[in-house]
C-alpha positions in Angstrom: -8.4 17.8 -22.0 -4.9 19.1 -22.1 -5.5 21.0 -18.9 -6.5 17.8 -17.1 -3.5 16.0 -18.4 -1.2 18.9 -17.4 -2.8 18.8 -13.9 -2.1 15.0 -13.6 1.5 15.4 -14.8 2.1 18.2 -12.4 0.5 16.2 -9.6 2.8 13.2 -10.3 5.8 15.5 -10.0 4.7 17.0 -6.7 5.3 15.9 -3.1 1.7 14.5 -3.1 2.5 12.5 -6.3 5.6 11.2 -4.7 3.6 10.0 -1.7 1.2 8.2 -4.0 4.1 6.5 -5.8 5.5 5.4 -2.5 2.1 4.0 -1.4 1.7 2.1 -4.7 5.3 0.7 -4.4 4.6 -0.3 -0.8 1.4 -2.1 -1.7 3.1 -4.0 -4.5 6.0 -4.9 -2.2 3.7 -6.2 0.6 1.6 -8.1 -1.9 4.5 -9.7 -3.7 6.4 -10.7 -0.6 3.3 -11.9 1.2 2.1 -14.0 -1.8 5.6 -15.5 -2.1 5.7 -16.4 1.6 2.3 -18.0 1.4 3.1 -20.0 -1.7 6.4 -21.2 -0.1 4.5 -22.3 3.0 1.6 -23.9 1.1 -0.9 -21.5 2.8 -1.8 -19.5 -0.2 -5.6 -19.1 -0.8 -6.8 -17.1 -3.7 -9.7 -15.7 -1.6 -7.1 -13.7 0.3 -6.4 -11.6 -2.8 -9.9 -10.0 -2.6 -9.3 -9.2 1.1 -5.9 -7.6 0.2 -7.6 -5.4 -2.4 -10.4 -4.4 0.0 -8.3 -3.7 3.0 -5.1 -2.4 1.5 -6.0 -0.8 -1.8 -9.5 0.4 -1.3 -9.2 0.8 2.5 -5.9 2.5 2.8 -4.2 3.5 -0.5 -7.2 4.8 -2.6 -8.6 7.2 0.1 -5.2 8.7 0.7 -4.6 9.1 -3.0 -7.9 10.8 -3.4 -7.2 13.3 -0.6 -3.7 13.9 -1.8 -5.1 14.7 -5.3 -7.8 17.0 -3.9 -5.4 18.8 -1.7 -3.0 19.3 -4.7 -5.7 20.2 -7.2 -7.3 22.8 -5.0 -3.9 24.0 -3.5 -5.2 23.3 -0.1 -2.4 22.6 2.4 -4.9 21.9 5.2 -5.9 18.8 3.2 -2.5 17.9 1.8 -0.5 18.2 5.0 -2.4 15.8 7.2 -2.8 13.4 4.3 0.9 13.4 3.7 1.3 12.4 7.4 -1.3 9.7 6.9 0.5 8.4 3.8 3.7 8.2 5.8 2.0 6.2 8.5 0.5 3.8 6.0 3.9 3.5 4.3 5.6 2.6 7.6 2.8 0.0 8.3 3.4 -1.5 4.8 7.2 -1.6 5.4 6.5 -3.4 8.7 4.3 -5.9 7.0 6.9 -6.5 4.3 9.6 -7.0 6.9 7.4 -9.5 8.8 6.8 -11.5 5.5 10.6 -11.5 4.8 11.3 -12.7 8.3 8.7 -15.4 7.8 10.6 -16.6 4.7 13.7 -17.2 7.0 11.7 -19.6 9.3 11.3 -23.3 8.7 8.2 -24.0 6.6 6.1 -25.6 9.5 6.9 -22.7 11.8 6.3 -20.1 9.1 3.0 -21.7 8.1 1.8 -21.6 11.8 2.4 -17.9 12.1 0.9 -17.1 8.7 -2.4 -15.4 9.2 -4.7 -14.3 6.5 -5.6 -10.6 6.1 -8.7 -9.4 7.9 -11.8 -8.7 6.0 
């Protein structure tokens, strides 16, 4: 058990672990700003939460986390390298989504509500 805990601790301190932390922070940021914008506009629907979890967490973050961990655990740079690139691409996408939600907050409510689109899925 101590070996598994040591592996996880080493993983969190690695480049792969840093990428996972970035993905999780990005997902929380996108979620928080998006929900805030939807609540402000009166377009919030709780059913969108399930869609966010399916598309963002299970569809993007979790698979990348898995590959990053596997690449780290088996010391396989051919897995870690491309997955780090994928993590960066997803992070850029999440930053873009967060910026769009922040821009939406600066619009008047009717205009903001009109451009507010629910997540796919």
